[in-house]
N, C-alpha and C positions, 0 to 999 in steps of 0.2 A: 766663084759661079753658079747660078740660080736656076733653079730647076726648071726645065719647059710645061710643066706642070702647072694651070691656072689656080688650080684650087690649092696647092701649097702655097701660093703667094698670100693667098687669103687667111691659109690657116695657120700661118708665121704671128698674124696679127692679130687673131681670137684669144683673147684671156679669158680665165673663168673668172665670173663676176661674182659677188656674195649674194647679189641681191637675187640671183638669179631662182628661181622657183624649183623647189623641186617635188616630183609625184612620187608618193609613196605607192608602194605594189604591195596586192595582198598576200601574195606569195613569199615576202620578205620577213625574216625575223625582225628586224633591225626597222620598219617602216614606221611602229611607233617612236620611234629615237627619234625619226626623222620628221615628225611632224611639226606644221608650225605652231605656234601660240594659239593660234585663231580657232583649231581645228582639235585641241586639246581639251579632254573632259574637263578640265578643271583650268578655266581662262586665266584666273589671276593666279600666279604662282604663290603667292604670298598668303593666300588664305587655303590653310591646309587643316587637316582635320586633327584637332587637339589629341595629345594622349592621353588624358581624362576620360574626354569622352569614347574613346574607342575603347579603353580599360574600363569602364563601367560597362559599355554594351558586350564585352566579351564577359565580363563577371556575369550579368544578367543572364545572357545565353548559359554562360555554364552551371547559374543556379536551378534555370529553368531545366535543363536537361538533368540536374542532379535530381531533380524531384520527381521525373518520370522514371528515371532508372530506379532510386533508392528512397521510398516514399515513407513518411514517417513510420518508425517502429512502435508497439507497444513498449513500453519501458519497464511498465507493472506486472511483466508475467511471470517473474519470480515469486511474487507476494500472491498472487493470483494464482499460480500451482499451489502454493503452502496449504491453501484452504480447500481449490476441487480436486486438486488428485487425489489425496486421502478420501474426500467425499466420493468419487466418481468407481475408486477402487470397492468403498462398502454399498455403494449400489449394486455392483456388479455382483459381490457374495451373496446380496439378498435376493436378487433376479436369479442367480443360479445359470445355467447351461442355457435355457433359451434366449435369455437377455446378452448372453456373451455371444449367442452364435448369428441374431441378428444385427449385432454391433459389428462385429469381424466382418458380415456381409456387407454392410453399408459401406464400413472403410476401406476395403477392397475396392468396392465401386466408386468411391469417391477417390482414390488413389488412381484408377484406369482413367475415370475423367480427367482428371488435372494432369497426368501425366499424356495424354492427347489434346490438352491446351484447350479445355474445354470447360473454361473458369467459372461460369454462372452452374453450368449442368453441375459441375464437383460442390457449389456452394448449397446448390437445393438436396445433393445428396446426403452431406452431411447433416443439416437437418431433416432430411428425410428418414436416415439410417436414426437418428435421437429419438426421433416420433416411432417409429416401429419400436425401438427397443423400450421405449416407455411402456406402450400396449401392449409390450410382453412380459413386462415388469410387474402391470395393474393384474395378468392374468397367471402368474407363475411366482411371485412373491411370497414370501412366507413371513407374512405378519398376521399374527393370530391375537388380536385386539379386541377390545368393545369395539361395536361399528362407528363410533362417534371417535376414537383415536386411530382408529385405523384409516379413517375417513382422512385426518388431520396428519398422518404418518405418509399416505399416498399423496396427499397435496404437497408437502415438506419434499420426498421424493424427486414429483414433477417440478419445483420449483427448482430443488438442483440443477435436475436434468437442463431446464430452460437457461440455466445462469451457464450451464458448461457450453451449451450451444453458443450463448451469446460472447463467451469468450473464444471459440473456433472460429468465430465471425471475423473475428479482429486482427486473426492471421492470414488472412486473404490479402495479398496485396491490390488486386485490380478493385477492392473496396475503396481500399484507401486513396486511390487516385480517382476516380468516377466517383464516389461519393463521399468526398473527405467530412462532408457537412455530418454526418450521419455516426463518425467517432465519437465524437464526446459525449453525445449520447448514450452510445453502449457503453464508455467508459465508466459514466457516470450512473447508470443503472448496477455493474459490477459492485462498486465502490458502495454505493446506499445499499443494496441486497444482502450481500455476502455477510455484512456485520449480524444478521438478523435469522438467517436460514441458515448458515453453516455451524453455528455456536450448537443448534437443537441436535443435527445429526452427529457432530460429534460426539455429544453428549448421549446419545441414545448407542451410537457403539462402543462407548465407554462404560456406560449401564450393560449393554448385553456382555462383558468380560468379567464385571466389577461387582455387581450388584446394584439396588435401588437404593440404597440406605443413604448415601454419600450424593446423590445425584443433582442437587441442588445445588452444590458446590463444584464440581463437573462443569454443571453450567456457567457458572459464575467463574469458573476459571478461564472456560474457553471463549466467554464474553469478553473478559478483559485483554484476551491477544488478541482476538481479532478487531477489537475496539482500536488497538496499539498501531495495527497493521492498514487498517482500511478507514476508520474515522479521523486519523487527524489530519490537518490540511494538508494537502498535498497539492505539488502543480501537475496541472495536466500534459499526460503525453503529446495530446495532438492542438492543443490551443497555442497561438501564437505569445512567444515570450513579450510581446508588445504590450500586452495586456496589466491592468492594472494586478496589483497583489491579490484584491478579491477577488477580481475575474476571472484568473488565471487559476483556480483552484478547482476541483474536480468537483467537490461537494457545495453544496450551500446552505443558509440556515436552518431549513427547514430539516434537510437532514440530519443536522448535530444534535437540535434538539432531540431527534426521532432517537438518535443510538442513545444520547443520553439517558433519554426514561427508560429506554430497553434495557442499560446495564443496570441501573438500578434499581428497576421495580420487576423485571420477570425473573430472574433469579428467584428473588423472596416469592412472589408470586407460584412461582412452581414449585417451593418447599411448601406454601401454602395449601395448594390443590394435591400435591402428592402425601403429605403426611396430614391432612385435615382434622384425622381424629384424634392424634396428640400434639397436635400444632402449639396449646397451651396448657399440656401437663404437665408440666414443671419447669423449674427455673433455666434448665438447661436448655429446654426446647425454645424458651423465649431469648435465649442468647442465641442461639442459631440464627431466628428473624434478621436481630441486631446485627450479626455478622453479616448476614448475606446483604444486609443496606450498606452498611459503614465502609466495609471492605471495598465494594466497590466505587464508594464515594471517597474515600479516601485515594484510589488508585484515579477519579476523575478529577481529583486534585491536582497530582501528581503529574497525569497527563496538559494540563492547563500550562505546565511550565511550556511545554512544545508546541501550545497553540489548541489544545483540545475546545475550549471554551472562548474562542472567538467568536462566535456569535453573541455571546452575551455581553460581552464590552470589549475593546481594545485598548483601554487606557490601562497600563501596565500597573500605574501605583493601585487604580483601584482593584484591577484583580489580585495584586500580592494581597493585599487587607482581604478580599475573599478566601484567598487560599490559608492565609495564617490561621484567620477567626475560624473559620470553619473545619481546617483540618486539626487546630486544638481540640475542637470538642471531639469529632469524630475521632481522635486517639483515643480521647478517655473510655467513648463509651467498646471501642476495638479491645482494649488493654484491659479492663473488668471482665467482659464479658468471656476473653481467651483466659483469663485467668480461672473461671467458673467452667467454662467449657473444656480447655484441654490440661490447664496448669494440674488443678487439683484434683480433676476428674480421674487424668491417667498417669500423673507422675507425684501425686501427691504422698506417695510411700519414699519418693526421694529428698522429701523433705525433711531434716535435722530440727530445727526450730519448734518449741513448742506454739500450740493454735493462735494465741494472741498474737503472737509476734511474726508468725510464717505469712502471714496475711499482709502486715506492714513491711515486711523484707520483700517479697513477692511483687508489690505493688512498686517496690520504690526500683526493684529493680528492672523491671519492665515499663512502666511508666516513666523513668528518666531513660532508659535506655531508647525508648522510642521517641521519647523529644530531641534528645542530644541528634538522632539520625533525620528526625525532620527537620530539626532546624538546619544540620548539614547540608540535606535535600534541598530547601529551598533557598539557601547561600545566605541565610541569616550568621554563620559564621565565617565571619572577615577579618576584623582588626584584633587589637591585642585584648581588649577586654573581650569580647565573645572569642575570642581562641582560648583564653585562662578560664574564663565560666566553662567551656567544653570540657579543658582538662578535669577541673573539678568535679563536674557531674560525670564523669566516664570513670574516676576513683570512683566516686559514691558510691554509683551502680555496679562495680565490679566487687567492691568491698561487701556490698548486702548484697549481692549475689553468693558470694564465696561462703557468710556467714549461714545463709539460707540450706544450702546443701550440705553443710557441716565440714567445709574443708580444712578452717583452721584446727578444728579436733583432730582429725585426720592427720593434719602437719606434725601436731604438737604430741601425737599418740606414736607417730612414727619417730620424730628427735629422741624420744625418752627411750624408746625401744634400740636404738643405735649402739 
């Protein structure tokens, strides 16, 4: 029996159609899933974003975000601190309480400005404190020399203060973010000036403690040290690794040539200038001049194995020939000068051989030992023949050294008394 309701009769014959449109509502969370293909943002379901493009986009965004969060740091802070931190301590000792007071006030002001996130103000506060401390140094430093030497000393101190300011500028992160193009120039300025400015300052401090007699040798030692730390070819901390080998280096041809000339001639000229009255008075004084030139020259040739003379030539075979020939000549000169200046001058009483024989035995010992060490250092001891020659040379050098100091005589005397 059917119902009397007229709508019930029609409702029994109405069925849901698949083609019936569905109208999405804005309040329903499932409305996006019930959209028709024509209303979807991607009308073609087969054209979907590839995983590689999405991964590349995410990696680029992550890289840009990492560059903004953690900019490139100055990776050479350790070697720069090794040079400038003792120099700053020496300048504070020379300046005394006024310089220390001015610098302390400036650093406190810099810290406060940096805490308030006033980055530019903190940067200028650092430079203002350094300039004020340098002015205080000019009026309070105990530099009692002739006017010309006092002027050179004050200029050296001012240049050191400037290098400290450049080094401090590289520690500000906002400079690395806003002005990254200036960073390689500041880095190059540090590496170009430190091997020239810092060795005289270290020599000054050493002479103040030990005296002026061997000042040229102190300058030579410090010049070799800072040449090794800063003048060797090193990659920049701020240049991209995509550059070529020559373009990613900090220093160029001009700085390499300048550092080499400084290493070879400045200690020698300093010796001539400081001992001009007695520079040619004896053969020992002449040997001092030769040592001050040829010891840095030997050091330069050894440093060329680490790329020190890259600006001369990039041919490895030609550089090896230059190293061997010049090293042999320099080694002979250094050995002869050391015999005159050191061995026979200070240790002559320990040589038990008679006078004609002691010169020969000492020369064989020192020159043979230096030749063996030099051949091993440049890599000439590698095959069986060179190893055998090196062994024979070592035995010969040991025997000559034992004879010249009287070792066999002492052994025989000891064995006879047993």
